N, C-alpha and C positions, 0 to 999 in steps of 0.2 A: 269243641263241636264236631263234633263227625258224620261224613254223610254216610244218607242210608245208600245200602246193596243196589244196585242198578240207578241211583243220580248219577248228573253229570258232578265232573269236577268242576267247586264254586270255589265265587273268589274269598273274602272277608265280607264285605257286604252284604253278598249276595246269600251268602250262610246267613244270618241276621236274618236277611229276612224274609227267606223261605219257612226260616221255623217258626216266623207270623201271620205267615201273605193265608188268607182265603187259598187262592192259585200259588199251590210251595213251587213253582215252577217258574213262575213269574214270567208267562209269556204274555201277558193283556198287556196293552198301553198304560193304562192306568191299572196297577193293584192297593188290596185295605188290608191293611197290616195291621197286628195291636202293636199297639207304643206300651214302655213299661216305666220312660219316665217321663212327667212336664216339669219344666224349668221354668219358671215367670222371671224374668231378670232386666228386665227395663221399663214395661208397663206392666206391669202385675194389678196396677191396681183396676183397670180395663179393664185387664181378661177375667178377673175376680169377677167381675160389678157387672158383668154381661151373662157370663157362665150362671152365678147363680139365679141372676132375671130368669132365663131359662127352663130354671126346675134343679138345677145340679144341685141332689141330696147327698150321692156320695160316691167319691172321683173314682175313674172305673181301670187305673192304673197303680201298679206298682209305690209309687216312690211317687208326689210330687210336692215340690217345694216355691213359695213364690217370697221374693229375698225386694229386701230393704234397704238400697244402698244410700240415703239422703243420708248422711250424716251431717253435712253443716249446713243448717238455713239462715235465711239472714232475720227469719220472724214475722218473715208477711203472712201475715194471715190467710190471704190467699193461698200462697203460696205452699204455705202447710195440709190446709184441706186437699188441694188438689198431688200430692205427691205420701203423706203419711194412707198410710190404711187403719180407716177406724176401727174403734169397736165395731162395731157390727158385724160390718166385714170381715171382719178378723175371730169373730164369732164365728159364723157364718161360714168361711175355710177350714176352721181346724172343727169346725162339726161334720166338715166333706171331705177330712183324711189329710187333710195338707198341710204340711207345714213349713211355719216363717221365719227366714234367718232373719233378725233384727241391724238394725246398725252397726255397727263395730263386730261387726263376726268377723267380713273379710270382703274383699273382691270374690261375684261366682261363680268363676269359674277357678278362682284358685280352694276356693271355699269347697263346692262339691264335684272338685278333683279328692280330698281325703273324704268328706261325711259322707259320699254320696258314692257316687259315678264308681260303678259296678264289668264288669268284662260280656261281650258277648251283647248288650242288651242294648235296646232303640229304646232313642231319646227326642225333646220335639223340645224348642224352646222360642224366643224370642225374641235371642241376644247373639250374634255373627261371635259373640268370642267363646262360648262354649262349645263348640263346632273344637273347638282345646281337650275335649276330652278325650277325646280317639284315644288320646296317648295314653288313655288307660280301657282300652280297644272297645269301646262305650258309642255307636253310630249315632251322631246329633245331629239331630235338624236340625236347620230355621228355619222358620214355618211360620206361617201368615197365623191372623188370630181366629179366621174359625178352625183352621187346622188344632193352634192349642185348645177350642173351644171342644171342638169335639174329639179329641182329647180326651180331656177332664170329665165328659159326658159319659161317652160311648168308651172310647180308652181304647180307638183305633182311628188312621191317617187313610187320606187316600193319595199316592205317593205310584210316580213314575221311576221303573226298575233304573236303576245309573250300570256307569258303564265304570270301569276301572282302570287309573293310569297308574303304575305301581316305580315304585325307590327303593331300591336295593342301595342297604347301606355298606360300607366296602370300610376297612382298615379303620382310624382311632384318633380322637383327635388330641393335636401339640399341646400342649401347656399351654393356659393365655387364650387357646381357642376353644369355643362355647356354641352350646346348642344356636344362642341366635349366630351366629356367623355362618352354619351351617344352615341357617331358615334364609338368610340374606343370599349363602351363596345359589342354593337353591334360584331363588327371585331370579337373580343376575344369570341363569342357564337359560330364564325364558319360557319354562316349562307351559307358563299362564299362557304362552302361544297353542303351545302343544294341547292343554287342555281344552282350548277353545275350538279345534278341529276337531278332538273326537267328540265332544261333545253338538260342531256342526254336521258332522256327517253323520251322527247317528236319532240326531235330537232326540239326546236322552240326557242328565245332569250328570257329571265325574268327581267320581271319589280315589282322592289318593290313597295309595294303599302306603304304606311300609314294612319295610320287611330288609331281611340281606342280613349274614355272619354280624353284621356289628348295630346290630340294632338292641343286639341283648347288653351291649356296652355303655349305651343309654338309661338314666334313670327314666322312672314313670314321668313327674317332675320334667324333667328335659323330650322328655317325647311327645308330651304335651304341648309344648313349645310349636314343639316343630309341628304339629296338628295345627293347630294356632295359623297358620300361613295358611290356611283352605282360604279364607274369603279373596285373601289378595292373588292367588294361584286365580278364581276362578272358579274353585269348585265348591262341589256338594258339601262334602263333609271331606274326612283325615282321619285316617285308621293304623293304629301302631298293631303289632302280631301282640298274643296275651301270652304270654309265659310265663320261665322260675322269675324272670326279676318283677312282671305283674303282680307275681303270687308273695313274693317281699312286700314287698310294697303298702300292698292289703293287709300283709298280715302287721305292720309295723300300727299301720294304723286301726290295729282290731276290725278289721270286719273279713276277716278268710274266707268263711263260709260267700262271700261273693264271688270270690273265683271262679271264673271259667275259660278254658284254652281257648283260643283263636287262633289260625293259621288257614291258610289258604291251599285248596286241593291243588295233590299235582295236576299240572297240566291246564288250572283254572284259566279261560280268558281272557285276558288281554289287551286291553286297546293301543297300550303304546309301554315301553321300560324303561324308565335310567337310574343309570347308574352314579352312584356320587361317596367317591372316595376322601371319606372325613381326613385320611391323615395330611390333602395337599391343600387343604382353607387352610390362607392366612382371616387375620381381624383385620375385622367388614365393618362398616355401620350402612344405613338408609341417610341419604344426604337429608337436608330440608327441600329439595326437587322430588323425593323421590327416588333417585339413584342411589340405585348398588355403588358403592367405594369401598377402594382398598384404603383403607385408616392412614395409611402414610401417606396418600391421597393429600389429605387435608390436615401432615402435621404441621403443629406448628400455630395451628388457630384456636382463638382465643373460645373460654366453654366460661358463662355470666351465671347457666343455672343445671342443674347436675336433680335427676329424681329417679331412685336408686325402689326396687319394687314395684311394684304395679301389676294387677293379673298377676297372666304366670309368665310377664319378661324376664324375672329373677329368681328360679328358684329357691331354695334352703340353703345348697352348698354356696350357689351363688352370692348368697348375702351372708354368710358366714367369710366366702373366701374375701369380697371387699371391705367387712370388719377389718379384718389379721392383716391385708395391704392398707391398709390407713391407719393401724395403730400407731400411737404416737406424733401424727401426722397435725395439722392444721388444713380448713379449709381456708383458702386464699379469700382474702379483701371484698375480691369486685367476685365470687364467686356462693350462690346459694348451694344447701348442698339438701333435701329434701329426701325421708324415709320412706316412702309406705310401703309399710307389709303387707304382702297379699293374704293372709290372715293372720289370726290370733291365734295358728298352732304356731306360723313362723315369729311370730314375736313376743311370742312364751319362750319356745328355745333360742331367738337371738335374746332375753331379758336374761335368763336362765343361763346365758352360756359365757358371761358379760360381753359377746360382740356389742351388743345394743347400747351398751356403757361405751367402752368404744367406740364407735358410730356417733355418740352423741359429744365426747368428747374431742371430738376433730370438730364441730362447732356446728353437724348436719340437726336439723328437723326433725321429728316425728308430725307426721299430718295423718289424720286420717281414710281410714278408705272410703273414700264417699267416688260415685262413678263420674262424679264430674273432674275427678282429677286425671283418671284416661282420655276424658278426655281435650281436657287440658281448659274448662271452662274457669277451674280453679289452677289457681296460680297460675296463671298465664303469666310467660314472659314477658317483658317490655319489650314493642320496637325496635327493632334495630341489632336486640341482642341473640346472643347464640344457646339455644338449649339442649341439654343432651338425657335421650331419657332413656330406659330398656324394656317398653314396652311401646304398641306402635296405639300412636292416635286415629281415628279413624279419618275419614276422608272429608274434605270440609269443616272437619267441628278446628273450636278452636288454637287446639295443638297439631294441627297438620304437618306444623313448620318443622313441627322439634328433630331432630338426628334421635336416630334409634342403633342402638350402639347394647356389644355385651357388657352386664358386669363389668367385668374385668378392663374397660377399654373404658367405662365410665370409670371407674374405678382411676385410671391413672390420670385422666382429662382433672379427677377433684384435687388427687396431687402433686398437681401442674399449673394447673392451669388450663390447658393450654389441651388439646388434643394429640395424643401423638400413642404408638404400638405397644400395646402394655405389656409384650414380650420384652420391652424397656428395663421389667423391674427384676429380670436376669432368674430368681430363685420365688420357685412357683412356690403359693403357697398349700400347707397338706389341709385335706378340712375332713372334720371325719361328722357325718352328719348322726346322729344322732339315731338309735334303732327303738327308743324310748321314748314316741313323740305325747304333748298331750293330746285327749280328744277329747275333752269337757265341753260337750255343745250348751253354753251356757246362753249363749242369745239365739238358741234354737231354740220357736216355744212350735210344745205341739201337745196335740189333746192329749190329755189319762185315758191309761186303757181303763179305769175304774167305770171313767163316767162315756167312753163309747160304749158302758154294758146296758145304761140308766134306760129308762123309757122317753120316748120323746114328750112327756108331757114336760119329762124335769127338765130341757133344755135351758131353760128358763136358772138351772143352777149351774149350768155346764162350767168351769174353770178351765184354763189350761196348764198346764206345768213346763218348767223348761229343764232341755238334755235328755 
């Protein structure tokens, strides 16, 4: 996105918002902006029911998706009624232009990154985990039910123009140090306090902008993992530059047309700048008390449960690396290894490459991508045991006491039964992520094109197609 002649230099969030705002200079306290995407992942039924009841005929946004993420049920009729999208509501949603992602498609953040995320667009969601889509350079905001309804019906929301804190990346990650370790290093540096001061000084929310010479060394899923840190930092959102790495990712997903370049203008206003040298980072973990610690500080402590995958905590490259590191090994008798592939695409690639068979041969258990896996409501560790996971649990959830670490740190724990520095593996694995990825949307339901052209009187005959 290029600035017009005469425009002041702009940050990346300002570029996205200015191109969609009634007030392009973003000078008002609240500005009215056009939304490109609405993503319903937490309570889609409530928002959809309310929007339909208020007369929603056709959504006004470019893309609207509702995710059904309850894969595991106990057969309780009341529970099923409360969580499943009923046929009438699903039909109404499809008729209004929404796509419905069925249980089993994957965790919403990972699936949306693959199938729908688009650079230099604005999205609003009911799930704070989806701010991770900033890894694909899409500004994604957590919104209220009123904002979500307004976006569905009118295609617009009102918001306070944000301030910016820049994180400039330099250096290169060393072997056995991953994007999760980089995210934890940012937490350890106290950037939350910086963001809090900027927000208090200006009375406006803050967006974290990632850039610098080493941003191009990170894949889009790794960038998304860093952006997922925004809620923990107290930021409204996080956003990466859109460059040739972004373009290559979209091409591999067969969505090249979605690409747009996005960079901040030279001299764009910024409230604080942090430089992070990736080459100085050691393996880290977030302990049960929520403190960032070096892995070596907890070395030798036993692990009783390990959950690999889930959301964007372990990108495809990390899943393949863990499978390689654990090949021909066996899960210790006192440890459970659960594998929750982030998306159907990741599961298919793992199966096609035999990585999934290698993990199962160690004694791993494959679990479905139910949203309660992320909260810890499913597969809750027994009291007094130690659980190690590659994704963040939400504060106050049953899984909040789990230890968060990189996939390779988790692999070392599975191989030995205890926490330790993954660099003890000594020989780094060489992983090649396939460029030809499965992109079938078999569990995403959309309204058929020919049906959308039918007269309203034929609505009763409408159906849906998959894919």
